[in-house]
LOBAVO-120231 format. One record per atom (N, C-alpha, C): x, y, z; atom name. Coordinates in pm, whole numbers, plus 50000, padded with zeros to 5 digits. Layout:
<recs>
      c1      c2      c3    a
       X       Y       Z   CA
...
</recs>
This chain:
<recs>
      c1      c2      c3    a
   51204   50816   52047    N
   51059   50827   52036   CA
   50998   50689   52018    C
   50865   50680   52027    N
   50795   50553   52007   CA
   50789   50512   51861    C
   50799   50607   51772    N
   50811   50574   51631   CA
   50681   50538   51563    C
   50688   50499   51436    N
   50573   50461   51358   CA
   50595   50328   51289    C
   50713   50311   51230    N
   50744   50185   51162   CA
   50755   50072   51262    C
   50821   50097   51373    N
   50833   49999   51482   CA
   50793   50070   51611    C
   50812   50002   51723    N
   50773   50062   51851   CA
   50880   50155   51907    C
   50987   50173   51834    N
   51089   50269   51876   CA
   51138   50345   51754    C
   51195   50461   51776    N
   51246   50542   51665   CA
   51342   50646   51722    C
   51421   50705   51635    N
   51513   50809   51681   CA
   51508   50926   51584    C
   51490   51044   51640    N
   51500   51168   51565   CA
   51631   51236   51602    C
   51698   51293   51504    N
   51820   51370   51532   CA
   51795   51513   51485    C
   51799   51606   51579    N
   51767   51744   51548   CA
   51889   51832   51564    C
   51917   51912   51462    N
   52026   52010   51465   CA
   51963   52149   51469    C
   51944   52206   51587    N
   51866   52330   51599   CA
   51928   52449   51526    C
   52061   52458   51523    N
   52122   52572   51455   CA
   52093   52572   51305    C
   52087   52450   51247    N
   52060   52438   51104   CA
   51911   52420   51075    C
   51831   52403   51181    N
   51687   52378   51166   CA
   51661   52253   51081    C
   51744   52151   51101    N
   51734   52027   51026   CA
   51701   51913   51123    C
   51604   51830   51083    N
   51573   51711   51162   CA
   51584   51587   51073    C
   51665   51491   51120    N
   51677   51362   51053   CA
   51569   51269   51108    C
   51489   51213   51015    N
   51368   51140   51054   CA
   51383   50988   51049    C
   51484   50939   50975    N
   51497   50796   50949   CA
   51367   50744   50887    C
   51313   50632   50939    N
   51193   50572   50879   CA
   51071   50586   50970    C
   51066   50695   51045    N
   50955   50714   51138   CA
   50821   50704   51068    C
   50811   50761   50948    N
   50681   50771   50882   CA
   50677   50686   50755    C
   50738   50568   50758    N
   50723   50474   50646   CA
   50574   50446   50624    C
   50524   50460   50502    N
   50380   50448   50478   CA
   50320   50314   50519    C
   50401   50209   50524    N
   50347   50076   50554   CA
   50323   50054   50702    C
   50366   50151   50786    N
   50358   50132   50931   CA
   50422   49998   50970    C
   50546   49982   50932    N
   50616   49856   50949   CA
   50616   49779   50819    C
   50707   49683   50806    N
   50711   49602   50684   CA
   50580   49525   50669    C
   50524   49519   50547    N
   50397   49449   50528   CA
   50402   49302   50567    C
   50522   49244   50569    N
   50536   49102   50598   CA
   50567   49075   50745    C
   50569   49178   50829    N
   50606   49161   50969   CA
   50501   49223   51060    C
   50495   49172   51183    N
   50402   49227   51282   CA
   50467   49347   51349    C
   50462   49459   51280    N
   50522   49583   51329   CA
   50415   49692   51326    C
   50459   49816   51340    N
   50370   49929   51324   CA
   50312   49980   51454    C
   50321   50111   51473    N
   50271   50175   51595   CA
   50213   50310   51556    C
   50083   50312   51525    N
   50020   50437   51480   CA
   50021   50542   51589    C
   49988   50505   51712    N
   49989   50605   51818   CA
   50130   50660   51840    C
   50230   50573   51826    N
   50367   50620   51836   CA
   50399   50721   51728    C
   50349   50698   51608    N
   50370   50794   51500   CA
   50304   50927   51532    C
   50181   50924   51583    N
   50111   51048   51616   CA
   50186   51125   51725    C
   50237   51052   51826    N
   50313   51117   51934   CA
   50442   51177   51880    C
   50507   51107   51788    N
   50631   51157   51730   CA
   50606   51282   51646    C
   50495   51284   51575    N
   50460   51404   51498   CA
   50447   51525   51590    C
   50390   51506   51708    N
   50380   51617   51804   CA
   50517   51675   51837    C
   50614   51587   51857    N
   50750   51633   51890   CA
   50810   51709   51772    C
   50792   51655   51652    N
   50848   51721   51533   CA
   50787   51860   51516    C
   50656   51869   51529    N
   50587   51997   51512   CA
   50631   52096   51618    C
   50654   52048   51741    N
   50695   52139   51849   CA
   50833   52199   51824    C
   50921   52123   51755    N
   51055   52176   51723   CA
   51050   52266   51600    C
   50953   52242   51511    N
   50933   52321   51389   CA
   51060   52334   51305    C
   51121   52221   51266    N
   51241   52229   51181   CA
   51206   52282   51042    C
   51302   52346   50981    N
   51281   52397   50845   CA
   51298   52287   50741    C
   51383   52188   50773    N
   51412   52080   50680   CA
   51391   51945   50749    C
   51318   51857   50683    N
   51300   51720   50730   CA
   51371   51627   50631    C
   51461   51544   50682    N
   51534   51450   50598   CA
   51499   51308   50642    C
   51426   51236   50557    N
   51383   51101   50588   CA
   51486   50999   50541    C
   51463   50873   50576    N
   51555   50768   50538   CA
   51550   50730   50391    C
   51447   50778   50319    N
   51433   50751   50176   CA
   51393   50880   50106    C
   51457   50906   49993    N
   51436   51034   49926   CA
   51290   51060   49889    C
   51213   50962   49841    N
   51072   50989   49811   CA
   50992   51033   49933    C
   51028   50983   50051    N
   50960   51026   50173   CA
   50993   51171   50204    C
   51118   51212   50179    N
   51157   51351   50201   CA
   51076   51444   50112    C
   51045   51398   49989    N
   50964   51480   49899   CA
   50818   51488   49943    C
   50762   51377   49989    N
   50620   51372   50019   CA
   50586   51431   50157    C
   50667   51398   50257    N
   50639   51440   50395   CA
   50742   51546   50433    C
   50726   51663   50372    N
   50836   51759   50365   CA
   50833   51870   50469    C
   50726   51880   50547    N
   50718   51993   50639   CA
   50640   51956   50765    C
   50667   52024   50877    N
   50587   52003   50997   CA
   50439   52032   50975    C
   50406   52126   50886    N
   50266   52158   50861   CA
   50194   52038   50799    C
   50258   51974   50701    N
   50198   51855   50640   CA
   50178   51747   50745    C
   50278   51726   50830    N
   50268   51624   50933   CA
   50158   51658   51033    C
   50144   51786   51064    N
   50037   51828   51155   CA
   49900   51795   51097    C
   49882   51824   50968    N
   49757   51787   50901   CA
   49737   51636   50904    C
   49843   51563   50876    N
   49834   51417   50871   CA
   49796   51359   51007    C
   49846   51418   51113    N
   49810   51366   51245   CA
   49659   51372   51264    C
   49600   51486   51231    N
   49454   51500   51244   CA
   49382   51400   51154    C
   49431   51386   51032    N
   49367   51297   50936   CA
   49378   51151   50979    C
   49496   51110   51027    N
   49517   50970   51063   CA
   49442   50934   51192    C
   49433   51029   51284    N
   49354   51004   51405   CA
   49207   50984   51369    C
   49157   51066   51276    N
   49019   51049   51228   CA
   49002   50914   51159    C
   49099   50878   51074    N
   49093   50751   51002   CA
   49092   50634   51100    C
   49175   50640   51201    N
   49179   50532   51300   CA
   49042   50513   51365    C
   48978   50622   51402    N
   48846   50612   51465   CA
   48745   50547   51371    C
   48751   50585   51243    N
   48658   50529   51146   CA
   48681   50379   51126    C
   48808   50340   51119    N
   48841   50199   51096   CA
   48800   50113   51215    C
   48832   50158   51334    N
   48798   50079   51453   CA
   48646   50068   51469    C
   48575   50177   51440    N
   48429   50172   51444   CA
   48376   50070   51343    C
   48433   50069   51223    N
   48389   49976   51119   CA
   48418   49831   51160    C
   48533   49808   51222    N
   48568   49673   51267   CA
   48468   49626   51372    C
   48436   49713   51467    N
   48340   49675   51572   CA
   48201   49652   51515    C
   48172   49717   51402    N
   48043   49699   51337   CA
   48037   49568   51259    C
   48153   49507   51237    N
   48158   49381   51165   CA
   48193   49393   51019    C
   48237   49513   50975    N
   48274   49530   50835   CA
   48402   49452   50804    C
   48409   49392   50685    N
   48535   49329   50649   CA
   48630   49432   50590    C
   48754   49388   50568    N
   48858   49482   50525   CA
   48824   49545   50390    C
   48773   49467   50297    N
   48740   49520   50165   CA
   48635   49631   50175    C
   48536   49612   50261    N
   48432   49714   50277   CA
   48490   49844   50333    C
   48587   49833   50421    N
   48649   49954   50478   CA
   48726   50028   50370    C
   48800   49956   50287    N
   48872   50021   50177   CA
   48774   50085   50079    C
   48667   50015   50048    N
   48571   50065   49949   CA
   48494   50188   49999    C
   48497   50212   50130    N
   48427   50329   50184   CA
   48494   50461   50144    C
   48618   50453   50091    N
   48689   50573   50044   CA
   48691   50680   50152    C
   48747   50647   50267    N
   48743   50733   50385   CA
   48828   50859   50364    C
   48761   50974   50366    N
   48826   51103   50344   CA
   48793   51194   50461    C
   48893   51242   50535    N
   48866   51329   50651   CA
   48788   51454   50610    C
   48705   51505   50698    N
   48617   51618   50664   CA
   48691   51742   50613    C
   48810   51772   50667    N
   48879   51895   50631   CA
   48982   51876   50520    C
   49005   51753   50477    N
   49115   51728   50384   CA
   49096   51803   50252    C
   48984   51785   50186    N
   48965   51844   50054   CA
   48949   51995   50060    C
   48890   52045   50168    N
   48862   52189   50176   CA
   48984   52270   50220    C
   49063   52214   50311    N
   49165   52297   50377   CA
   49307   52243   50375    C
   49331   52124   50315    N
   49464   52064   50327   CA
   49518   52016   50191    C
   49530   52102   50093    N
   49579   52055   49962   CA
   49718   51996   49968    C
   49801   52041   50063    N
   49937   51988   50073   CA
   49939   51845   50127    C
   49829   51799   50184    N
   49825   51666   50245   CA
   49751   51564   50161    C
   49701   51602   50044    N
   49625   51507   49961   CA
   49703   51379   49935    C
   49819   51396   49869    N
   49895   51277   49829   CA
   49955   51205   49948    C
   50014   51274   50047    N
   50064   51202   50164   CA
   49957   51119   50233    C
   49835   51173   50245    N
   49728   51096   50309   CA
   49691   50976   50222    C
   49681   50997   50092    N
   49646   50886   50002   CA
   49750   50774   50010    C
   49878   50810   50015    N
   49984   50710   50023   CA
   49974   50628   50150    C
   49936   50692   50261    N
   49929   50626   50390   CA
   49800   50548   50412    C
   49690   50595   50355    N
   49558   50546   50396   CA
   49543   50395   50386    C
   49575   50337   50273    N
   49554   50194   50254   CA
   49630   50113   50358    C
   49755   50153   50383    N
   49839   50073   50474   CA
   49799   50093   50620    C
   49754   50212   50653    N
   49704   50234   50790   CA
   49581   50147   50815    C
   49491   50141   50717    N
   49373   50056   50731   CA
   49415   49910   50748    C
   49507   49864   50664    N
   49551   49725   50671   CA
   49616   49694   50805    C
   49700   49786   50853    N
   49771   49761   50979   CA
   49673   49760   51096    C
   49582   49855   51100    N
   49484   49858   51208   CA
   49395   49735   51205    C
   49355   49694   51086    N
   49271   49575   51073   CA
   49345   49452   51125    C
   49471   49441   51087    N
   49552   49328   51131   CA
   49568   49327   51283    C
   49579   49444   51343    N
   49603   49453   51487   CA
   49476   49439   51571    C
   49358   49453   51508    N
   49233   49453   51585   CA
   49138   49338   51552    C
   49180   49252   51458    N
   49093   49141   51418   CA
   49166   49009   51443    C
   49094   48911   51491    N
   49153   48780   51514   CA
   49167   48700   51386    C
   49198   48573   51399    N
   49215   48492   51278   CA
   49083   48439   51224    C
   48972   48465   51290    N
   48838   48446   51233   CA
   48782   48585   51204    C
   48757   48614   51078    N
   48716   48748   51039   CA
   48566   48753   51016    C
   48515   48877   51003    N
   48370   48898   50993   CA
   48309   48830   50871    C
   48387   48818   50763    N
   48336   48754   50641   CA
   48358   48603   50641    C
   48387   48547   50759    N
   48409   48404   50782   CA
   48544   48355   50731    C
   48626   48445   50680    N
   48760   48403   50638   CA
   48838   48356   50761    C
   48901   48242   50749    N
   48976   48185   50860   CA
   48906   48071   50930    C
   48774   48060   50912    N
   48701   47950   50975   CA
   48733   47817   50909    C
   48755   47820   50779    N
   48795   47699   50706   CA
   48915   47735   50619    C
   48975   47634   50560    N
   49102   47660   50493   CA
   49110   47591   50356    C
   49024   47633   50261    N
   49034   47577   50126   CA
   49167   47616   50062    C
   49228   47520   49995    N
   49358   47543   49933   CA
   49342   47601   49793    C
   49454   47637   49733    N
   49453   47685   49595   CA
   49400   47576   49502    C
   49439   47451   49529    N
   49389   47339   49448   CA
   49238   47324   49462    C
   49186   47346   49584    N
   49041   47338   49605   CA
   48969   47444   49523    C
   49023   47565   49522    N
   48959   47673   49446   CA
   48967   47647   49296    C
   49077   47586   49251    N
   49088   47550   49110   CA
   48983   47444   49074    C
   48964   47348   49164    N
   48860   47247   49140   CA
   48722   47310   49133    C
   48696   47409   49217    N
   48566   47477   49215   CA
   48539   47536   49077    C
   48638   47603   49020    N
   48619   47667   48890   CA
   48600   47567   48777    C
   48685   47464   48776    N
   48690   47376   48659   CA
   48604   47251   48676    C
   48616   47184   48790    N
   48547   47056   48807   CA
   48400   47076   48845    C
   48371   47179   48925    N
   48234   47196   48974   CA
   48154   47298   48892    C
   48219   47410   48856    N
   48148   47508   48773   CA
   48164   47480   48625    C
   48258   47394   48590    N
   48273   47353   48451   CA
   48331   47458   48359    C
   48409   47550   48412    N
   48467   47655   48327   CA
   48583   47602   48246    C
   48589   47642   48122    N
   48698   47601   48033   CA
   48811   47704   48038    C
   48922   47669   47979    N
   49035   47761   47970   CA
   48994   47890   47900    C
   48924   47879   47789    N
   48886   47998   47712   CA
   48788   48085   47791    C
   48699   48025   47868    N
   48605   48103   47948   CA
   48677   48181   48058    C
   48776   48118   48120    N
   48852   48186   48225   CA
   48933   48301   48166    C
   48994   48278   48051    N
   49071   48385   47986   CA
   48978   48499   47948    C
   48861   48467   47895    N
   48764   48571   47857   CA
   48721   48652   47978    C
   48696   48585   48091    N
   48657   48657   48213   CA
   48771   48744   48263    C
   48894   48693   48258    N
   49010   48772   48303   CA
   49029   48895   48215    C
   49012   48877   48084    N
   49024   48991   47992   CA
   48916   49095   48019    C
   48797   49049   48049    N
   48687   49142   48077   CA
   48715   49219   48207    C
   48763   49148   48309    N
   48798   49215   48434   CA
   48906   49320   48410    C
   49008   49285   48333    N
   49115   49380   48304   CA
   49062   49501   48227    C
   48972   49476   48132    N
   48914   49587   48055   CA
   48836   49683   48144    C
   48780   49631   48253    N
   48706   49713   48349   CA
   48797   49773   48456    C
   48928   49751   48445    N
   49022   49805   48543   CA
   49031   49725   48671    C
   48974   49605   48673    N
   48977   49522   48794   CA
   49093   49422   48783    C
   49214   49479   48783    N
   49333   49399   48756   CA
   49362   49298   48867    C
   49342   49338   48992    N
   49369   49246   49103   CA
   49276   49126   49098    C
   49149   49149   49065    N
   49055   49038   49052   CA
   49094   48947   48936    C
   49143   49007   48827    N
   49186   48928   48712   CA
   49302   48836   48751    C
   49399   48890   48824    N
   49513   48807   48864   CA
   49470   48698   48961    C
   49378   48727   49050    N
   49331   48624   49143   CA
   49262   48510   49069    C
   49180   48544   48970    N
   49113   48442   48890   CA
   49216   48355   48818    C
   49313   48419   48756    N
   49412   48344   48679   CA
   49500   48258   48770    C
   49544   48315   48883    N
   49627   48239   48976   CA
   49552   48116   49028    C
   49420   48131   49048    N
   49340   48019   49096   CA
   49329   47910   48990    C
   49311   47950   48865    N
   49287   47853   48757   CA
   49414   47790   48703    C
   49528   47854   48722    N
   49653   47808   48660   CA
   49687   47661   48685    C
   49667   47608   48807    N
   49703   47467   48827   CA
   49630   47371   48733    C
   49514   47410   48684    N
   49440   47325   48592   CA
   49488   47339   48447    C
   49552   47450   48417    N
   49599   47475   48280   CA
   49743   47527   48284    C
   49836   47445   48333    N
   49972   47494   48357   CA
   50047   47536   48231    C
   50006   47488   48115    N
   50077   47520   47991   CA
   50001   47616   47901    C
   49901   47682   47956    N
   49818   47770   47875   CA
   49889   47901   47845    C
   49919   47926   47719    N
   49981   48051   47679   CA
   49883   48168   47692    C
   49754   48141   47671    N
   49654   48247   47682   CA
   49643   48296   47826    C
   49646   48203   47921    N
   49642   48244   48061   CA
   49768   48321   48099    C
   49882   48275   48051    N
   50007   48346   48081   CA
   50004   48487   48026    C
   49949   48503   47905    N
   49939   48637   47845   CA
   49848   48726   47926    C
   49731   48674   47966    N
   49636   48754   48045   CA
   49694   48788   48182    C
   49765   48693   48241    N
   49826   48716   48373   CA
   49932   48825   48365    C
   50018   48818   48266    N
   50124   48918   48253   CA
   50065   49057   48231    C
   49963   49066   48146    N
   49902   49196   48120   CA
   49844   49256   48248    C
   49772   49176   48326    N
   49710   49227   48449   CA
   49815   49273   48549    C
   49923   49196   48562    N
   50028   49237   48656   CA
   50103   49361   48607    C
   50121   49374   48476    N
   50182   49496   48424   CA
   50097   49618   48455    C
   49966   49604   48446    N
   49876   49716   48477   CA
   49882   49748   48626    C
   49897   49646   48711    N
   49912   49672   48855   CA
   50045   49741   48884    C
   50149   49705   48812    N
   50276   49777   48824   CA
   50258   49924   48788    C
   50192   49946   48676    N
   50168   50083   48629   CA
   50091   50164   48733    C
   49989   50101   48792    N
   49904   50169   48890   CA
   49981   50210   49014    C
   50078   50129   49056    N
   50145   50150   49184   CA
   50287   50204   49173    C
   50334   50235   49053    N
   50474   50267   49034   CA
   50519   50394   49108    C
   50428   50488   49129    N
   50468   50614   49192   CA
   50430   50624   49339    C
   50357   50526   49391    N
   50307   50540   49527   CA
   50336   50422   49617    C
   50373   50306   49563    N
   50386   50188   49647   CA
   50497   50097   49597    C
   50621   50122   49637    N
   50734   50044   49584   CA
   50728   49896   49617    C
   50677   49857   49736    N
   50669   49715   49769   CA
   50575   49643   49672    C
   50458   49702   49646    N
   50366   49641   49551   CA
   50429   49635   49412    C
   50497   49743   49374    N
   50560   49747   49242   CA
   50660   49632   49226    C
   50739   49607   49330    N
   50840   49500   49325   CA
   50772   49363   49312    C
   50669   49341   49394    N
   50602   49210   49393   CA
   50531   49187   49260    C
   50459   49288   49212    N
   50388   49272   49085   CA
   50485   49253   48969    C
   50599   49321   48972    N
   50696   49305   48863   CA
   50752   49164   48862    C
   50772   49106   48981    N
   50820   48968   48988   CA
   50715   48872   48931    C
   50589   48896   48965    N
   50483   48809   48915   CA
   50468   48821   48763    C
   50495   48939   48710    N
   50486   48960   48565   CA
   50610   48912   48492    C
   50715   48876   48569    N
   50841   48839   48506   CA
   50911   48956   48442    C
   50889   49074   48500    N
   50942   49198   48443   CA
   51051   49251   48532    C
   51172   49264   48479    N
   51282   49321   48556   CA
   51287   49472   48534    C
   51312   49543   48643    N
   51331   49688   48633   CA
   51480   49716   48624    C
   51529   49760   48511    N
   51673   49777   48495   CA
   51730   49885   48585    C
   51852   49865   48628    N
   51921   49966   48708   CA
   51944   50091   48626    C
   51930   50206   48689    N
   51952   50332   48618   CA
   52098   50343   48576    C
   52120   50376   48453    N
   52255   50393   48401   CA
   52314   50525   48452    C
   52427   50521   48525    N
   52485   50646   48578   CA
   52511   50750   48470    C
   52547   50704   48348    N
   52571   50798   48239   CA
   52444   50874   48205    C
   52331   50803   48202    N
   52204   50868   48170   CA
   52164   50968   48278    C
   52193   50934   48404    N
   52163   51025   48514   CA
   52240   51155   48498    C
   52368   51145   48464    N
   52449   51265   48444   CA
   52396   51349   48329    C
   52355   51281   48221    N
   52300   51355   48107   CA
   52172   51428   48145    C
   52086   51362   48225    N
   51960   51425   48267   CA
   51988   51545   48356    C
   52087   51530   48448    N
   52119   51643   48535   CA
   52175   51759   48456    C
   52258   51727   48353    N
   52312   51833   48269   CA
   52203   51908   48194    C
   52106   51832   48143    N
   51994   51894   48072   CA
   51911   51980   48166    C
   51896   51935   48289    N
   51817   52012   48387   CA
   51882   52144   48418    C
   52016   52144   48422    N
   52086   52270   48451   CA
   52071   52368   48336    C
</recs>
C-alpha cells in the first residue's frame, strides 16, 4: 500500500483468523517528526483497503496504537475526519494563516462530537501532527508570519531581552513562573531557553526551566511519546526501565 508513515507500507491479512497486521501505517506523526516523510492521502487510501477487508483484529507495530486504533469502524470515522481536517488546513494556509493560528482554531469535524465517541481520542492524537505535516508540505521556507525571511540567532534573542529591553534575571524568572502558573509551559521554556545564555549559572532559571519541562512531560505522557522523551531530556529526568518483577506482580494482582 502507499502507507501513511512513509510513501509505502505493507499490510498482512490472515482472512481465516480475521487478523490484519498493520505495522506503522497509522503512526500519529505521519512519519518521524525529524524527517521529510508522511503521506496522508496514502493513509486514507490504505484505510479504504482495511475497511473493505473488515478484519476483526488489527495488530499495529506498537501496542499503544493497537489500543487506540482498534477497529475498522474507528479508522472509517478517522478517514472522514482527517479528510475534513486536510481541507481546513489547506484552506487556512492559502488564506495566509500561520501554523499557530491553525492549531488555535481547535479544528473539530462536524460529526465527531455528535456521532463518533470511539474516535475522540484517536482524532485528538493525530490532529496536531497532521496539521504540522501538512503545513510543512505546503509552505515554503518563507512563512506567512515572516518567519524565515531573516535569521536572528539565540544569542540575538538573548540580547533583545537583556541588553535592549533591560530585563533582569529575577524579572525573567518571575515572567516564566507566571507563564507556568497560567499553564503556558511551552512559552515559559522558550523564554528561559532564550535568556539562559545571559545567566548561565542561574539556579532560579534552572529551577523554573525544570518545572516547566516536567509539566510538559506530564501533559504529553499518555499521548505523545516523542515529546515526552524530548521534554524529559530537557528536564534532566530519566524514565526508569520497568522492573520485570513489578510487572509480574501487577499481572498477578490483575488476575
